C-alpha positions as CSV (number, residue, x, y, z in Angstrom):
1,M,-61.7,-8.8,30.0
2,T,-62.8,-8.1,33.6
3,H,-60.2,-8.8,36.4
4,H,-62.0,-10.5,39.3
5,L,-60.0,-9.5,42.4
6,A,-59.8,-10.9,45.9
7,K,-59.3,-8.9,49.1
8,G,-55.8,-7.5,49.0
9,G,-55.5,-8.1,45.3
10,N,-54.4,-5.7,42.6
11,C,-54.4,-5.3,38.9
12,V,-52.8,-2.9,36.3
13,L,-55.2,-0.3,35.0
14,A,-52.7,1.3,32.5
15,A,-49.2,0.0,31.9
16,A,-46.2,2.3,31.6
17,G,-46.3,4.0,28.3
18,E,-50.0,3.2,27.7
19,P,-52.4,6.1,27.5
20,G,-54.7,6.5,30.5
21,F,-58.4,6.5,30.2
22,A,-61.5,7.9,31.6
23,T,-62.2,5.9,34.7
24,A,-65.1,5.3,37.1
25,V,-64.4,3.4,40.3
26,G,-67.8,2.5,41.7
27,I,-69.1,1.0,44.9
28,T,-72.5,-0.4,45.6
29,W,-74.2,-1.9,48.6
30,N,-77.3,-4.0,49.0
31,D,-79.6,-1.8,51.1
32,P,-80.3,1.5,49.3
33,A,-81.8,2.8,52.6
34,A,-78.4,2.6,54.4
35,D,-77.2,6.1,55.3
36,L,-73.7,5.7,53.8
37,D,-71.5,8.4,52.2
38,V,-68.7,8.0,49.7
39,V,-65.4,9.8,50.4
40,A,-62.1,10.0,48.5
41,L,-58.7,11.1,49.5
42,L,-56.2,12.3,46.9
43,C,-52.7,11.7,48.1
44,G,-49.1,12.2,47.1
45,P,-46.2,9.7,47.0
46,D,-46.1,9.7,50.8
47,K,-49.7,8.5,51.0
48,R,-50.7,11.8,52.7
49,V,-53.6,13.9,51.5
50,L,-52.3,16.8,49.3
51,S,-54.5,19.4,51.1
52,D,-57.9,19.7,52.8
53,A,-59.3,20.5,49.4
54,H,-58.2,17.0,48.2
55,F,-60.5,15.3,50.7
56,L,-63.7,14.7,48.7
57,F,-67.1,14.2,50.3
58,W,-70.7,15.2,49.9
59,N,-70.0,18.9,50.5
60,Q,-66.8,19.0,48.4
61,P,-67.3,16.6,45.5
62,T,-64.4,17.7,43.3
63,C,-60.7,18.6,43.8
64,P,-59.3,22.1,43.1
65,Q,-58.2,21.2,39.6
66,H,-61.6,19.6,38.8
67,Q,-59.8,16.3,37.7
68,V,-61.5,14.0,40.2
69,F,-65.2,13.9,41.0
70,L,-67.6,12.1,43.3
71,R,-71.1,11.3,42.4
72,W,-73.7,9.2,44.2
73,V,-77.3,8.2,44.4
74,N,-79.3,9.7,47.2
75,R,-80.2,7.4,50.1
76,G,-83.4,5.4,49.4
77,E,-83.4,6.1,45.7
78,P,-82.9,3.3,43.2
79,A,-79.5,3.3,41.4
80,P,-79.7,3.9,37.7
81,N,-76.7,1.6,37.2
82,V,-74.9,-0.9,39.3
83,D,-73.0,1.7,41.4
84,R,-74.5,3.6,44.2
85,A,-71.4,5.9,44.3
86,Q,-68.5,6.6,42.0
87,V,-65.2,8.4,41.9
88,L,-64.5,9.7,38.3
89,F,-61.2,10.7,36.8
90,N,-59.1,10.4,33.7
91,L,-55.8,8.6,34.3
92,A,-54.1,10.6,31.5
93,D,-55.1,14.0,32.9
94,L,-54.4,13.6,36.6
95,D,-52.2,16.1,38.3
96,P,-48.7,14.5,38.7
97,A,-48.8,15.2,42.4
98,I,-51.7,12.7,42.8
99,E,-50.2,9.3,43.2
100,H,-52.9,7.6,45.3
101,I,-56.7,7.9,45.3
102,Y,-58.4,6.1,48.2
103,L,-62.2,5.3,48.0
104,A,-64.1,4.8,51.3
105,L,-67.6,4.7,52.7
106,S,-68.5,6.4,56.0
107,T,-71.6,6.8,58.1
108,I,-73.1,10.1,59.2
109,A,-75.9,9.1,61.5
110,E,-74.9,8.4,65.1
111,D,-76.6,5.0,65.2
112,C,-75.5,3.8,61.7
113,V,-72.7,1.3,60.9
114,I,-71.2,0.2,57.7
115,A,-72.8,-3.2,58.1
116,S,-76.2,-1.6,57.5
117,G,-75.3,-1.5,53.8
118,G,-75.4,-5.3,53.5
119,G,-73.0,-6.7,50.9
120,F,-70.6,-4.5,49.1
121,S,-69.0,-4.6,45.7
122,V,-66.4,-2.5,43.8
123,S,-66.1,-2.1,40.0
124,V,-63.7,-0.2,37.8
125,H,-65.0,0.9,34.4
126,N,-62.9,2.0,31.5
127,L,-65.3,4.7,30.2
128,T,-63.2,5.4,27.2
129,Q,-63.8,1.9,25.8
130,G,-67.1,1.3,27.7
131,V,-65.9,-1.9,29.4
132,E,-65.6,-3.2,33.0
133,H,-62.0,-3.5,33.8
134,A,-62.1,-5.0,37.3
135,A,-64.6,-6.2,39.9
136,Y,-64.6,-7.2,43.5
137,R,-67.3,-8.6,45.8
138,S,-66.6,-8.0,49.5
139,V,-66.2,-11.0,51.8
140,T,-65.6,-8.9,55.0
141,Q,-68.1,-9.2,57.8
142,Y,-68.5,-5.7,59.2
143,A,-69.9,-5.2,62.6
144,R,-69.3,-1.9,64.6
145,E,-67.2,-0.1,61.9
146,T,-68.4,3.3,60.9
147,C,-66.0,3.8,58.0
148,A,-64.4,1.3,55.5
149,I,-61.7,1.8,52.9
150,F,-62.6,-0.3,49.8
151,A,-60.1,0.6,47.0
152,E,-57.0,2.4,46.1
153,V,-55.9,3.6,42.6
154,Y,-52.2,4.3,42.6
155,R,-49.1,4.9,40.5
156,Y,-46.3,2.3,40.7
157,K,-43.3,2.3,38.4
158,G,-45.0,4.3,35.7
159,Q,-48.2,2.2,35.9
160,W,-51.6,2.9,37.2
161,K,-52.9,0.1,39.4
162,L,-55.9,-0.8,41.6
163,R,-55.7,-2.4,45.0
164,I,-58.6,-3.8,47.0
165,H,-58.4,-2.9,50.7
166,D,-61.9,-3.8,52.1
167,A,-60.9,-2.8,55.7
168,G,-63.0,-1.1,58.4
169,Y,-62.4,1.6,61.0
170,S,-64.3,1.2,64.3
171,A,-63.1,4.7,65.2
172,G,-64.8,6.0,62.0
173,L,-64.0,8.6,59.4
174,A,-61.7,10.6,61.7
175,A,-59.4,7.5,62.1
176,F,-59.4,6.9,58.3
177,G,-58.4,10.6,57.7
178,Q,-55.7,10.5,60.3
179,D,-54.1,7.5,58.6
180,Y,-53.7,9.7,55.5
181,G,-52.9,13.1,57.1
182,V,-56.3,14.9,57.1
183,N,-58.0,16.1,60.2
184,I,-61.7,15.2,60.0
185,D,-63.8,16.4,63.0
């Protein structure tokens, strides 16, 4: 059963005592020509990035333990599935130090804004069972923002949960990183 979430909503991915599963948190946008990049921050219980090596982006698509991976479709190319970008991990195998995974989109080109992507959606797939676990369709009207945080996977009282953020940063990727303790120039 797919959980259809609203902005700010959350759902349980794996309850306490349940085995975790291979997971893909995907994001897509309407315009494949939009120059957007997926980024992920792997944070501890204090919601601060564990190290610079736990900031994942196009030039560093996996963490040091090779437990979390980014993958994406290159700009302008058609997506082979519904997601243009994904963060992949197995809930059962994550380093215990990782308690939050934040998924965001950012722009690189000086004249590009998040709004250039058109509409956005987030999906969570249980790859172990081959089912969609959760879905969200963005209702946020982006304007000048150059970075937006869309989702968070987090541990809470022994459970793994998903929360939808869908919030933009006018000051860009550097402001997003600063909120979670990473210096991005």
